[in-house]
N, C-alpha and C positions, 0 to 999 in steps of 0.2 A: 504493498499500499503505499501510495506517495504520501509524504509528511508535507503539510502546507502549513503548519502552525509558525514557521519563521517568517514567512511571507507576509508584508503588511498589507500589500494591496491583494485583493481578492477577487476583483473584475476591471477591466479596462473601461467600461462604458459609464460608470457612475458619474463623473463629471459632465459627459455630454447629455446625461438625461438630465441632470440639475439645469443645463443650458437650456435645452429644449423645454423643460417645464416653464422657467422663466420668460421664454421667448412666446410662448403662447399669449394669445390676447382673447380675454383677460388672463393675466397669470394663473397657472394650476399651481395649487399648494399640494404638499407631500400628501396630506390628508385627501384632497379631491383625487389625486392620481391612484390612491390606495382604494377609493372607491370606485372611481373608473375601471380598475384592475377588477374588483369584484363584481363588478356588472359583466365582465368578460370572463368571470368563471375562476379567476385564480385571487386568492386570499393572501392579501399584504397588508399589514396595518402601517401606521405613520413611521413608525418606528423602523419597521423593515425598509421603507422608501429611504429614510435617511441613512440607515447602516449601508443601502446601495450606493447611495449619492457618496458617501465617504469612504467606499472602496473596502469596507469590512465585512461585506456580505456576498457569497458567492450568488451568481444567477445561474438558472437553468435556460436552455435556449429558447424555450416556449416563454418563459417569463420575458426575456429581451424582446421576442417578436411581439407579444401582447401590450409591452410599455411603448414600443415602437407606433404600432396600431393608435393607442390611447393618446400618444403625444403628437401624432399626425407627421411623423417623421420616418424616415426608412431605418432599417436595421444597420445599412452600410454608413449612413450617417453618424449613428450611435457608435459604431466602431473607428470614426473618423474618417472614413473612406468616401464618403459621398459630400454633397454641396449642402 
């Protein structure tokens, strides 16, 4: 099993998620994003969104895809590859 406890960053999209959230008009709060995710069938609370943005929580691929849909950005943009 791969040990990951020594790594501080646990995802590479957290900062971009925060940018996308703030870029929305009107701004989307962490709690609003959690609600949108719940509507999409993925249960996250505000604390989980905060940990994602602070890069201290791992993300599953389906969570990244759902967040991209909720924030109306592409998955590629979240990974820093799109416009």
